[in-house]
C-alpha positions in Angstrom: -17.3 -12.6 11.4 -15.4 -10.6 8.8 -17.3 -7.2 8.0 -15.3 -6.2 4.8 -17.3 -7.0 1.5 -15.7 -9.7 -0.6 -15.7 -7.7 -3.8 -13.7 -4.9 -2.0 -11.1 -7.5 -0.8 -10.8 -9.1 -4.2 -10.3 -5.8 -5.9 -6.9 -5.3 -4.0 -5.9 -8.8 -3.3 -6.3 -10.6 -6.7 -5.8 -7.8 -9.2 -1.9 -7.4 -9.7 -1.1 -4.7 -12.1 1.3 -5.5 -15.1 3.9 -3.0 -13.9 3.7 -4.8 -10.5 4.1 -8.2 -12.1 7.1 -7.1 -14.1 8.7 -5.7 -11.1 8.2 -9.0 -9.2 9.8 -10.9 -12.1 12.7 -8.5 -12.7 13.7 -8.4 -9.0 13.1 -12.1 -8.0 16.2 -14.2 -7.6 14.5 -17.4 -8.8 11.3 -18.8 -10.3 10.5 -20.0 -6.7 10.9 -16.5 -5.3 8.4 -15.2 -8.1 5.9 -17.8 -6.9 6.4 -16.8 -3.3 5.9 -13.1 -4.0 2.7 -13.9 -5.9 1.2 -16.4 -3.3 -1.7 -15.0 -1.2 -0.4 -13.1 1.8 -1.6 -15.3 4.6 -1.1 -12.5 7.2 -3.7 -10.5 5.3 -6.2 -13.3 4.8 -5.9 -14.2 8.5 -6.3 -10.5 9.6 -9.3 -9.9 7.3 -11.1 -13.1 8.6 -10.8 -11.8 12.2 -11.1 -8.1 11.8 -14.6 -7.1 13.2 -14.4 -3.4 14.0 -17.5 -1.1 13.3 -17.4 0.7 10.0 -16.4 4.4 10.3 -14.1 3.7 13.3 -10.5 5.0 13.4 -8.0 2.3 12.4 -4.2 2.8 12.7 -2.0 0.7 10.5 1.6 0.2 11.8 4.1 -0.5 8.9 1.9 0.5 5.9 4.4 0.2 3.0 3.7 -3.1 1.2 0.3 -4.5 2.2 -3.1 -3.7 0.4 -5.0 -3.7 3.8 -5.1 0.2 4.1 -6.8 0.5 0.8 -9.2 -2.3 1.5 -10.3 -0.7 4.9 -10.5 2.9 3.6 -12.6 1.6 0.6 -14.8 -0.2 2.9 -15.6 3.0 4.9 -13.0 3.1 7.9 -10.9 6.1 8.6 -7.4 4.6 8.3 -4.3 6.2 9.4 -1.0 4.6 8.2 2.4 5.0 9.7 5.8 3.9 8.1 9.3 5.0 8.1 9.4 4.6 4.3 7.6 6.9 1.7 4.4 5.7 0.6 3.7 6.3 -3.1 0.6 4.2 -3.8 -2.6 5.4 -5.2 -5.2 5.8 -2.4 -8.8 4.9 -3.0 -10.4 7.9 -1.3 -10.1 10.5 1.4 -10.5 8.0 4.2 -6.8 7.4 4.2 -4.0 9.4 5.9 -0.3 8.6 5.7 2.2 9.6 8.2 6.0 9.1 7.2 7.5 8.6 10.6 9.3 6.4 13.0 6.3 4.8 14.9 8.0 5.1 18.2 8.8 8.8 17.4 5.4 10.1 16.1 4.9 13.9 15.9 3.9 15.4 19.1 0.7 17.0 17.6 -0.4 13.5 16.5 0.2 12.0 19.9 -1.6 14.9 21.6 -4.7 14.3 19.3 -4.9 10.6 19.4 -3.5 9.4 22.7 -6.1 7.0 24.0 -8.4 7.7 21.2 -7.7 5.2 18.5 -10.4 2.4 18.0 -8.1 -0.4 16.6 -4.5 -0.9 15.5 -3.0 -3.5 13.1 0.6 -4.4 12.4 1.2 -7.3 10.1 4.8 -8.7 10.0 6.3 -5.5 11.0 7.3 -5.0 14.5 9.5 -8.0 14.4 12.0 -5.8 12.2 11.9 -2.7 14.4 15.2 -1.4 15.7 17.2 -4.0 13.8 18.4 -1.7 10.9 16.0 -3.4 8.5 14.9 0.1 7.4 18.2 1.6 7.9 17.2 2.9 11.5 19.7 2.6 14.3 19.8 -0.6 16.1 17.7 -0.7 19.4 17.3 -4.2 21.1 13.8 -3.2 22.6 12.2 -1.3 19.8 9.6 -3.8 19.2 8.6 -3.5 22.9 8.4 0.2 22.7 6.2 -0.2 19.5 3.7 -2.4 21.3 3.7 0.1 24.3 2.9 2.9 21.9 0.1 0.9 20.4 -1.4 0.4 24.0 -1.0 4.1 24.7 -2.7 5.2 21.5 -5.7 2.8 21.8 -8.8 3.7 23.7 -9.9 1.4 26.5 -11.8 -1.5 24.9 -9.7 -1.0 21.6 -8.2 -3.8 19.7 -4.6 -4.5 18.4 -4.1 -7.1 15.6 -0.5 -8.3 15.3 1.4 -10.9 13.4 5.1 -11.9 14.0 7.2 -15.0 13.3 7.1 -17.7 16.0 9.3 -20.6 17.1 10.6 -22.6 19.8 13.1 -20.0 21.1 13.6 -16.2 20.9 16.0 -15.3 18.0 17.2 -12.0 16.8 18.7 -12.0 13.3 20.3 -8.5 12.8 19.4 -6.6 10.5 16.4 -8.7 9.4 13.8 -9.9 12.0 13.0 -11.6 15.3 11.4 -14.8 16.0 9.3 -15.0 19.2 8.8 -17.9 21.6 6.0 -17.9 24.0 7.9 -16.1 26.8 9.3 -13.2 24.6 5.8 -13.1 22.9 4.3 -12.3 26.3 6.9 -10.0 27.6 7.6 -8.2 24.4 4.4 -8.1 22.4 1.4 -9.0 24.4 2.4 -7.2 27.7 -0.7 -5.9 29.3 -3.3 -6.7 26.6 -5.9 -9.3 27.1 -5.5 -12.0 24.4 -8.7 -12.6 22.5 -7.4 -14.9 19.7 -4.0 -16.6 19.2 -3.7 -18.6 16.0 -0.5 -20.3 14.5 -0.1 -20.9 10.8 2.6 -21.4 8.2 3.4 -18.7 5.8 4.7 -21.1 3.2 5.2 -24.8 2.4 7.9 -26.4 4.6 8.9 -29.8 6.2 7.3 -30.0 9.6 7.7 -33.0 11.8 8.5 -35.1 8.9 5.4 -34.1 6.9 4.7 -31.3 4.4 3.1 -28.3 6.0 1.2 -26.4 3.5 0.9 -22.5 3.1 -1.8 -21.3 5.7 -1.8 -24.6 7.5 -3.0 -24.0 11.0 -1.2 -25.7 14.0 -1.8 -25.9 17.7 0.2 -23.9 20.1 1.7 -27.0 21.3 2.9 -28.0 17.9 4.0 -24.4 17.2 6.4 -24.5 20.2 8.3 -27.3 18.5 9.1 -25.4 15.3 12.6 -24.2 15.0 11.9 -21.0 13.5 13.6 -21.6 10.0 12.1 -20.2 6.9 9.3 -20.2 5.8 8.0 -18.5 9.0 5.6 -20.1 11.3 3.4 -17.0 12.1 1.4 -16.2 15.1 -1.7 -14.0 14.8 -2.8 -12.1 17.9 -6.1 -10.1 18.5 -5.4 -8.2 21.7 -7.8 -6.1 23.7 -6.9 -3.2 25.9 -9.4 -3.7 28.9 -8.0 -1.1 31.4 -5.5 1.6 32.0 -2.0 0.1 32.3 0.1 0.1 35.4 2.6 1.8 33.2 2.0 5.0 31.2 5.0 4.2 29.0 8.2 2.3 29.0 
């Protein structure tokens, strides 16, 4: 069961400031794009519905630039550490949030020394599919998503949890410099790796035609149905709740 009070979630999810609204309208290419920007972020909804870590535990956010989740968790009493290659300039609710501007795969040595094997949980919402493709003006690296998931494994304590969302389809596709779409084979090899899967949920991030019918935003489909999706926009997303149950046979990649 979700453990974040609804009033805290609503404070960040439903309240869009006038400046933010004007920015969305100014930068959108069409009225449809405005609607897309203002729609509920399904990744966030699904994550919060499945997040069940103890209050006061240490939570690491990988890719903390755009989502409101860090504010929600910090306000609810979690100690949140956010990592992003881009500068974070949002107002923070309290001292429970620490931000590190860094490439996640090249974290400062001191941070690694302190936190290796000590993080309670990690979440990364629609982020690692971009890693290494130049999306954030970084150099191209074909396996940067693999390295990121391994970094998560190394930082988590045994028994710790990783919550991850990425696009999913019927074959692995890499769109440079934008994103990757994962099929079951690449999801296992590149993302799940040595983790134990506790939850795997497939849902649409926007309305689309699926098998001749209209699939609505947030609609959940079975794994078998998801494996038939071509991967076109809007994405079909897979949510993973992964558990580190033992020391890996690999210390790093």
